[in-house]
DRENKOL-930917 format. One line per field, with one value per residue (C-alpha): residue number from 1; residue in three letters; x, y, z. Coordinates in Angstrom, 3 decimals, always signed. Example, Ala and Ser with C-alpha at 12.3 -4.5 7.8 and 13.67 -1.06 7.14 Angstrom:
2
k = 1:2
r = ALA:SER
c1 = +12.300:+13.670
c2 = -4.500:-1.060
c3 = +7.800:+7.140
***
This chain:
53
k = 1:2:3:4:5:6:7:8:9:10:11:12:13:14:15:16:17:18:19:20:21:22:23:24:25:26:27:28:29:30:31:32:33:34:35:36:37:38:39:40:41:42:43:44:45:46:47:48:49:50:51:52:53
r = UNK:UNK:UNK:UNK:UNK:UNK:UNK:UNK:UNK:UNK:UNK:UNK:UNK:UNK:UNK:UNK:UNK:UNK:UNK:UNK:UNK:UNK:UNK:UNK:UNK:UNK:UNK:UNK:UNK:UNK:UNK:UNK:UNK:UNK:UNK:UNK:UNK:UNK:UNK:UNK:UNK:UNK:UNK:UNK:UNK:UNK:UNK:UNK:UNK:UNK:UNK:UNK:UNK
c1 = -26.889:-29.374:-28.117:-29.034:-27.337:-24.308:-24.019:-24.449:-21.744:-19.379:-20.013:-19.381:-16.191:-14.946:-15.739:-13.929:-10.836:-10.878:-11.153:-8.214:-6.072:-6.775:-6.187:-2.883:-1.618:-1.498:+1.140:+3.553:+6.602:+7.441:+9.854:+7.238:+4.648:+7.062:+7.633:+3.926:+3.607:+1.684:+2.348:+1.591:-1.454:-2.666:-2.348:-4.181:-7.021:-7.393:-6.797:-9.544:-12.289:-15.356:-15.553:-18.467:-16.651
c2 = -18.160:-16.408:-13.971:-16.087:-19.145:-17.082:-15.783:-19.289:-20.637:-17.794:-18.454:-22.178:-21.458:-19.101:-21.680:-24.385:-22.213:-21.288:-24.952:-25.962:-23.067:-23.881:-27.568:-26.733:-25.248:-28.765:-29.720:-26.920:-27.626:-25.612:-23.304:-22.461:-21.818:-19.504:-17.615:-16.786:-16.132:-19.243:-21.978:-25.648:-25.233:-22.224:-24.264:-27.216:-24.979:-23.290:-26.431:-28.395:-25.756:-26.636:-25.033:-22.796:-21.248
c3 = -25.630:-23.406:-20.817:-17.744:-19.262:-20.163:-16.582:-15.188:-17.475:-16.490:-12.802:-13.173:-15.076:-12.322:-9.646:-11.584:-12.023:-8.336:-7.354:-9.551:-8.313:-4.694:-5.238:-6.943:-3.676:-2.272:-4.857:-3.962:-1.832:+1.284:-0.563:-3.177:-0.491:+1.347:-1.923:-2.108:+1.621:+2.663:+5.191:+4.640:+6.926:+4.882:+1.686:+3.219:+4.421:+1.031:-1.017:+0.691:+0.476:-1.543:-4.979:-3.972:-1.010
***
C-alpha cells in the first residue's frame, strides 16, 4: 500500500476507534462514570461528538 493510503487508513481507523469509545460512554451507568471521573453530562457531551472532533 502506498504511504499516503496507509496514512489515510490509519487516520480513519483512529477516528473509528475514537467514535466507538466515545459512544460507549453513553452505555455506562452512573457508578461506572464516577469510577472514571465523568458525570452523565460529560459522557453525553463526549458520546455525541462527531467522529472527526
